[in-house]
LUMFI-718017 format. One record per residue (C-alpha): residue in three letters; x, y, z. Coordinates in steps of 0.001 Angstrom, whole numbers, padded with zeros to 6 digits, always signed. Example, Ala and Ser with C-alpha at 12.3 -4.5 7.8 and 13.67 -1.06 7.14 Angstrom:
<pts>
ALA+012300-004500+007800 SER+013670-001060+007140 
</pts>
This chain:
<pts>
MET-000037-000003-000004 LYS+001516+003189-000984 ILE+001535+005871+001690 GLY+003364+008757+000259 ARG+006679+009949-001234 ALA+010050+011200+000227 LEU+013120+012451-001664 GLY+010876+011543-004819 ILE+010889+007754-003618 PRO+007532+006154-003319 ILE+006898+004797+000235 TYR+005006+001570+000638 LEU+003630-000676+003488 HIS+004103-004444+002930 PHE+000999-006334+004519 THR+003287-007997+007108 PHE+003625-004412+008484 LEU-000030-004736+009562 ILE+001068-007882+011695 ILE+004169-006270+013358 LEU+002655-002742+014227 PRO-000060-004038+016471 LEU+002551-006136+018115 PHE+004977-003130+018757 ILE+001993-001249+020265 TYR+000962-004095+022540 VAL+004616-004310+023592 PHE+005278-000699+024336 SER+001754-000234+025968 THR+002104-003279+028504 GLY+006002-003324+028845 ASP+007636-002176+032030 ALA+011395-003559+031757 ASP+014021-001411+033040 ILE+017524-001579+031133 PHE+020179+000879+032202 GLY+017530+003113+033984 ILE+015633+003247+030761 THR+011914+002106+031060 LEU+010839+000294+028082 GLY+007053+000572+028075 PHE+004164+002255+029740 GLY+002650-000885+031496 GLY+003831+000306+034919 THR+002796+003797+034976 ASP-000382+005051+036649 LEU-001931+005998+033182 SER-005340+004593+032111 THR-005593+001591+029624 ALA-006450+003990+026784 ALA-003686+006419+027660 LYS-001224+003507+027812 VAL-002155+002240+024341 ALA-002199+005928+022929 PHE+001417+006357+024096 GLY+002357+002924+022929 THR+000933+003785+019571 VAL+002916+006947+019398 ALA+005958+005108+020391 ALA+005342+002444+017652 VAL+004848+004993+015041 LEU+007859+006942+015918 PHE+010008+003777+015817 PHE+008827+002944+012287 ALA+009289+006722+011479 ALA+012861+006297+012623 VAL+013271+003163+010370 LEU+012071+005088+007246 ALA+014564+007716+008020 HIS+017140+004949+008303 GLU+016282+003854+004705 LEU+016155+007360+003463 ALA+019601+007948+004709 HIS+020755+005044+002611 SER+018748+006217-000323 TYR+020161+009869-000226 VAL+023733+008651-000301 ALA+022846+006113-003176 ILE+021238+008872-005083 ARG+024352+011098-004912 TYR+026267+008342-006507 GLY+023725+007956-009295 VAL+021754+004983-008106 ARG+018145+004938-008893 ILE+015652+004172-005948 LYS+012552+002215-006885 HIS+010571+002460-003614 ILE+011085+002093-000047 THR+008955-000686+001755 LEU+008209-000941+005462 MET+007681-004678+006492 LEU+007970-007414+009048 PHE+011743-007196+009489 GLY+011874-003252+009165 GLY+012505-001320+005926 VAL+014045-002113+002674 ALA+015184+000464+000093 SER+014748-001211-003304 MET+017699-000066-005532 GLU+018342-000899-009179 GLU+021958-001606-008502 MET+024502-001295-005809 PRO+027408+001182-005974 ARG+030165-001134-007211 LYS+033111+001136-005798 PRO+034043-000145-002110 LEU+034219+003474-000748 GLU+030745+004280-002277 GLU+029153+001209-000968 LEU+030678+001729+002501 LYS+029322+005403+002712 MET+025907+004303+001486 ALA+025783+001276+003900 PHE+027070+003315+007025 ALA+024440+006098+006319 GLY+021429+004134+007762 PRO+022994+002956+011073 MET+024537+006583+011651 ALA+021004+008071+011105 SER+019465+005632+013720 PHE+022288+006524+016065 VAL+021774+010356+015704 ILE+018203+009797+016284 GLY+018598+007544+019169 ALA+021379+009962+020649 THR+018889+012912+020316 ALA+016173+011159+021828 PHE+018210+010148+024873 GLY+019346+013963+025170 GLY+015553+014872+025059 MET+014953+012289+027795 VAL+017664+013642+030088 PHE+016408+017157+029521 VAL+012783+016403+030292 ASP+013831+014456+033305 PHE+015723+017338+034540 LEU+012887+019583+034228 ASP+010654+017249+036517 LEU+007368+017811+035068 GLY+005393+015198+037339 SER+003331+012448+035905 SER+003112+013930+032364 GLY+006828+014545+032270 GLU+007342+010676+033170 SER+005305+009748+030182 ILE+007383+011834+027860 VAL+010715+010567+029373 ILE+009428+006932+028727 LEU+008436+007896+025104 LEU+011983+009500+024524 GLY+013748+006798+026191 LEU+011956+003968+024077 THR+012869+005946+020928 GLY+016356+006418+021920 PHE+016958+002837+023173 TYR+015450+001064+019987 ASN+017102+003353+017577 VAL+020485+002640+019143 LEU+019660-000953+018981 LEU+018638-000821+015410 ALA+021913+000880+014561 GLY+023911-001873+016549 PHE+021877-004714+014971 ASN+022244-003334+011296 LEU+026068-003100+011791 LEU+026284-006964+012307 PRO+028398-008202+009433 ALA+025839-010078+007819 PHE+023699-009500+004520 PRO+021208-007959+004129 MET+022135-005795+007145 ASP+024312-002874+006542 GLY+027253-004326+008392 GLY+027443-007085+005652 ARG+027860-004470+003238 VAL+030354-002633+005026 LEU+032404-005830+005282 ARG+032131-006490+001644 SER+033352-002953+000826 TYR+036183-003656+003119 LEU+037182-006972+001690 ALA+036805-005585-001770 THR+039687-003271-001265 LYS+041807-006542-000964 MET+040111-008935-003485 SER+037732-008994-006366 TYR+034071-007807-005697 VAL+032699-011348-006314 ASP+035186-012914-003900 ALA+034206-010245-001319 THR+030730-010896-001651 ARG+031365-014762-001157 LYS+033289-014120+001947 ALA+030789-011604+003313 ALA+027833-013864+002500 SER+029644-016981+004305 VAL+030199-014765+007394 ALA+026352-013987+007229 LYS+025434-017627+006729 VAL+027499-018731+009811 LEU+025887-016065+011792 ALA+022415-017092+010710 ILE+023086-020605+011669 GLY+024264-019761+015103 MET+021170-017592+015578 ALA+019104-020262+014606 VAL+020859-022780+017092 VAL+020494-020333+019727 SER+016834-019756+018978 LEU+016037-023566+019251 ILE+018368-024832+021753 VAL+019305-022158+024285 PHE+015890-020556+024265 PHE+013121-021041+021971 ASN+012359-017807+020238 LEU+010348-018083+017025 PHE+011100-014378+015854 LEU+014849-015053+016292 LEU+014480-018135+014188 LEU+012605-016283+011559 VAL+015391-013539+011547 ALA+018018-016302+011096 MET+016402-017710+008137 PHE+015743-014213+006558 ILE+019557-013464+007018 TYR+020353-016996+005632 PHE+018501-016781+002332 ALA+019157-013053+001721 ALA+022874-013746+002021 ARG+022535-016604-000440 GLU+020519-014387-002657 GLU+023077-011558-002555 GLU+025793-013863-003596 ARG+023836-015155-006313 ALA+022989-011850-007822 THR+026425-010564-007441 VAL+027847-013566-009196 ILE+025394-013233-011969 GLY+025946-009517-012248 GLU+029745-009994-012517 SER+029552-012869-014995 LEU+027350-010927-017227 ASP+029342-007884-017207 GLY+030283-006627-020613 LEU+028007-008913-022410 THR+025067-008045-024622 VAL+021778-009499-025201 LYS+023007-010649-028758 GLN+025403-012940-027167 LEU+023032-014825-025314 MET+019759-014826-027255 SER+018595-017570-029450 ASP+017920-016521-033041 ALA+016385-019780-034084 ILE+013021-018375-033417 MET+009923-020462-033056 VAL+006649-018433-033282 ALA+002898-019108-032770 HIS+000204-017637-035065 PRO-002810-015732-033345 ASN-005243-018025-035055 MET-003659-021284-033537 SER-005857-022934-031171 VAL-004731-023363-027424 GLN-004657-027068-027875 GLN-002214-026589-030764 LEU-000179-024512-028772 LEU+000100-026982-025953 ASP+000951-029701-028464 MET+003692-027479-029666 MET+004951-026816-026224 MET+005109-030499-025564 ALA+007044-031187-028767 THR+009648-028463-028393 ASN+009869-028474-024602 ARG+009330-024618-024586 THR+006951-022796-022481 GLY+006472-019534-024439 PHE+006381-018155-027907 PRO+006209-014817-029760 VAL+002925-014426-031550 VAL+003575-013071-035129 ASP+001081-012037-037867 TYR+002726-009864-040252 GLY+004880-008714-037543 LEU+005115-009223-033842 VAL+001595-008824-032187 GLY+002038-010519-028666 ILE+003481-013260-026741 VAL+002022-016373-025208 THR+003205-018575-022214 LEU+002182-021611-020461 SER+000644-019602-017763 ASP-001707-017964-020179 THR-003108-021369-021191 ARG-004113-021883-017694 LYS-006771-019405-018009 VAL-008752-021731-020500 PRO-010702-024697-019524 LYS-009515-028023-020774 ASP-012744-028602-022667 ARG-012201-025085-024358 ALA-008688-025402-025520 PRO-009495-026777-029077 VAL-011764-023958-029871 THR-010019-020980-028103 GLN-007473-019089-030174 ILE-004107-017759-028861 ARG-005252-014194-029853 ASP-007877-014448-026992 ILE-005147-015271-024244 MET-001827-013677-025488 THR-000343-010667-023923 ARG-000272-007761-026486 GLU+002167-005444-024704 VAL+005331-007186-025415 ILE+008282-006169-023513 THR+011295-005923-025819 VAL+014930-005384-025887 ARG+017515-004775-028545 PRO+020451-006912-029545 ASP+022824-004535-027976 THR+021073-004179-024619 PRO+023623-004962-021895 ALA+023047-008380-020475 ASN+022715-006965-016905 ASP+019986-004511-017963 ALA+017913-007393-019512 VAL+018351-009532-016318 ARG+017237-006337-014399 ILE+014036-006182-016632 LEU+013191-009726-016238 SER+013427-009490-012446 GLN+011541-006217-012116 ARG+008686-007504-014528 GLU+008635-011043-012998 ILE+008694-012557-016517 GLY+010553-015504-017984 ARG+011627-014221-021445 LEU+012248-011213-023589 VAL+011633-010664-027331 VAL+014569-009146-029087 VAL+013871-006883-031816 ASP+016089-004483-034213 ASP+015869-000959-035020 ARG+012777-001555-037229 ARG+010816-003578-034611 ASN+011594-006790-036451 LEU+011721-010008-034453 VAL+015555-011066-034359 GLY+015469-013422-031333 VAL+014351-014398-027787 VAL+016414-014454-024615 THR+015195-016478-021504 LYS+016152-016617-017884 ARG+017574-020028-018700 ASP+019957-018301-021304 PHE+021355-016051-018553 THR+021838-018823-016129 ARG+023639-020988-018718 MET+025980-018169-019388 VAL+026799-017674-015801 GLU+027485-021392-015502 VAL+029841-021153-018540 MET+031484-018192-017047 GLU+032003-019860-013771 ALA+033282-023114-015427 ARG+035815-021075-017484 LYS+036998-019353-014159 ARG+037422-022997-012697 GLY+039600-023920-015930 THR+037228-026400-017333 ALA+037077-025973-021132 TRP+034272-027153-023509 GLY+034417-030692-024191 GLN+036982-031461-021516 PRO+036231-034222-018781 GLY+033757-032662-015972 TRP+032154-030029-018304 GLU+028935-031838-018592 GLN+028621-031787-014795 GLN+029252-028018-014540 VAL+027255-026798-017635 ARG+024070-028322-018930 ARG+024217-028766-022714 PRO+021517-026728-024748 PRO+018269-028549-025487 PRO+018102-030654-028658 PRO+016808-028926-031705 PRO+013086-028909-032285 PRO+011392-031630-034455 PRO+010746-030808-038079 GLY+007517-028897-038827 TYR+007816-026346-035759 THR+009523-023270-037215 
</pts>
């Protein structure tokens, strides 16, 4: 759900935010723990239940506003280095700034990663300063509630800054670690080492949450860190492997197409025969694209009489042969599609590139780095060979 914009960046609430916000309100309203002289909740005050809930709500809103400020600090620095921020989303595990790409220079990534925790620390220190000042004024019962509110804000922002500096993806500390390692080795190797640290940390958190004391939330955080680290490593390897390549080097120019007058049953038969799940649709030029998921809209008994033109996607996302491979991967990811149609300057169909084409090229590049050449022993175990050519009649 879009709630506004800041620095020109759309701000969204993920549906999991609606789960975590009431939980924070409950904890802040009923809690009364005392840590280092800071009261973390309004449960021990003489306020009415309604007043406790009201103050708890304000504290929870201030906390997530600080999380937003944390992400905006990242985004501000990233924008200064030319990175486009698509949106910021507040969700179960805090906030996420969705960037089209990460700064690749170690110093730039270091500054961007450190900006978020620094913003949280500044907010926390300011809140602590306000807490001490209000406490010094001794405003009575009303002052006590404000002191607790400021103490909560200060404590959890400092905690947020410290937690994010843990050396684990996707936290900022993982990016700080990678930027440091990248000054001593390649960016990919630095990412792999930083991801390994994150995975070990996640496994340790999971063991603690299951054996030392059972804590479901800590287990979820551990799982989140582990899979996020693995995804960061995978995305970086893909980006590095495809760097400098174009779509023309990956696409298939042996194009198989469908006609809009074909029936869905004929399309399914062609998919079965060719082991392909999507085709450009051509009728005196490119008019659409049809995939296996489109055929699921049609009941089985209607497949022989329903034409492709009735289910195909007419707005085809296309790229040019000279489009950088990394840009094409980004389009596939952002649009959540499996293939791109390649056209020339005159919009003539010249090829198709799929997710599998990119994956295969990454495998090839990785195999080359390991010193395994095409045709040598071990190649087939590292790189899957292309599928066999289609049978006659499907062109």
